[in-house]
C-alpha positions in Angstrom: 149.9 83.7 110.3 149.6 86.4 107.7 150.1 84.1 105.5 147.3 81.8 105.7 145.3 84.9 106.4 146.1 86.1 102.8 145.9 82.4 101.4 142.7 82.3 102.5 141.9 85.5 101.3 142.9 84.9 97.9 141.0 81.4 97.7 137.8 83.2 98.9 138.4 85.5 95.8 139.6 82.8 93.8 135.8 80.9 94.6 134.0 84.4 94.0 135.2 85.0 90.6 134.5 81.1 90.1 130.7 81.5 91.1 130.1 85.3 89.1 131.7 83.2 85.8 129.6 80.4 86.2 126.9 82.0 86.7 126.9 84.5 84.2 128.6 82.7 81.7 126.7 81.0 78.5 127.9 77.6 79.0 125.8 75.4 80.8 125.1 72.8 78.1 126.5 72.9 74.7 125.9 70.6 72.0 126.2 71.5 67.9 125.0 74.5 67.2 122.9 74.8 70.4 124.5 76.6 73.9 122.5 77.3 76.9 123.0 78.6 80.7 121.1 80.0 83.1 119.2 82.8 81.3 119.4 82.3 77.2 119.4 79.7 75.0 121.4 80.5 71.5 121.7 78.9 68.8 124.1 79.5 65.1 122.2 79.4 62.1 123.4 80.5 58.8 126.1 82.4 60.3 123.5 83.9 62.4 123.4 83.8 66.3 119.9 83.6 67.9 119.1 83.9 71.9 115.9 83.4 73.5 114.9 83.6 77.0 115.3 80.4 79.2 112.6 78.0 79.7 110.5 79.7 82.6 110.0 75.6 83.8 110.6 75.6 88.0 113.7 73.9 88.2 115.5 76.2 86.0 114.1 78.9 88.3 115.5 77.1 90.9 119.0 77.0 89.8 119.1 80.6 88.6 118.1 81.5 92.5 120.5 78.9 93.8 123.5 80.3 91.5 122.2 83.9 92.6 122.1 82.9 96.4 125.7 81.2 96.8 127.0 84.6 95.1 125.4 86.6 97.5 126.7 84.4 100.1 129.9 84.0 99.4 129.8 88.0 98.8 129.1 88.6 102.0 130.8 86.2 103.5 134.0 88.1 102.6 132.6 91.0 103.6 132.2 89.2 107.4 135.9 87.7 107.2 137.4 91.3 106.7 135.3 92.9 109.0 135.6 90.0 111.1 139.5 90.5 111.0 139.5 93.9 112.3 137.0 93.7 115.1 137.2 90.2 116.2 138.7 89.4 119.6 141.9 87.7 119.9 141.3 83.6 119.9 138.1 84.2 118.2 137.2 81.5 115.6 135.4 83.0 112.4 131.9 81.3 112.8 130.1 83.7 111.0 132.2 84.1 108.1 132.4 79.9 108.0 128.8 79.5 108.1 128.0 81.9 105.2 130.5 80.4 103.0 129.4 76.6 103.9 126.0 77.9 102.8 127.2 79.1 99.4 128.7 75.7 99.1 125.9 74.1 99.7 123.4 76.3 97.3 125.9 75.9 94.6 125.7 72.0 95.2 122.2 72.2 94.8 122.1 74.2 91.8 124.2 72.0 90.0 122.4 68.7 90.8 119.3 70.2 89.7 120.8 71.2 86.8 122.5 67.9 86.1 118.9 65.7 86.9 116.9 68.3 84.8 118.6 69.1 81.4 117.2 67.9 78.6 119.2 65.0 77.0 119.3 66.0 73.6 122.8 65.3 72.5 124.5 68.0 74.8 127.3 68.2 76.5 128.0 70.0 79.9 129.9 73.3 79.4 133.1 75.1 81.5 129.9 77.1 83.2 128.9 73.9 84.7 132.1 72.8 85.5 133.4 75.9 87.2 130.0 75.4 89.5 131.3 72.1 90.6 134.8 73.1 91.1 133.6 76.3 93.3 131.4 74.0 95.5 134.3 71.6 96.9 136.4 74.6 97.2 134.1 76.9 99.0 132.9 73.7 101.3 137.0 73.5 102.2 136.9 77.2 102.9 134.1 77.4 105.0 135.9 74.3 107.1 139.1 76.3 106.9 137.2 79.3 108.7 135.7 77.2 111.3 139.0 76.1 112.2 140.9 79.3 111.9 141.6 81.5 114.8 142.7 85.1 115.4 146.1 86.0 116.6 147.6 88.8 117.2 
């Protein structure tokens, strides 16, 4: 049982790191001399690196908000898991942790879908931060489902 709890905790920490990196990294879309993320759009001209803030369009602000919410819910579910680990009665399930983790997965999925649909198509490719967001989605969903099934034992 201790190995299962340790595995779930490590998986949760990996998901949290994936969400932090995908939210903060500057490679949601790349193409030629242009890279853009949720916060900045940067270009490389004549050896110089120039960044400007991301557009003020509603869709990018929605993606920013959803990624921050996914980070917060993943972090709060980690705190809830540790709290429930010590306070939950024998045989109890980690429902509160599971709900927060599943909500985090839904938020990151919605953010990635909005970004996929709304990104302007000007010969750019999706970057590694975008891929990390999509990798974090099924992992956090699976983690949330594991929390639903998991029972505390002495």
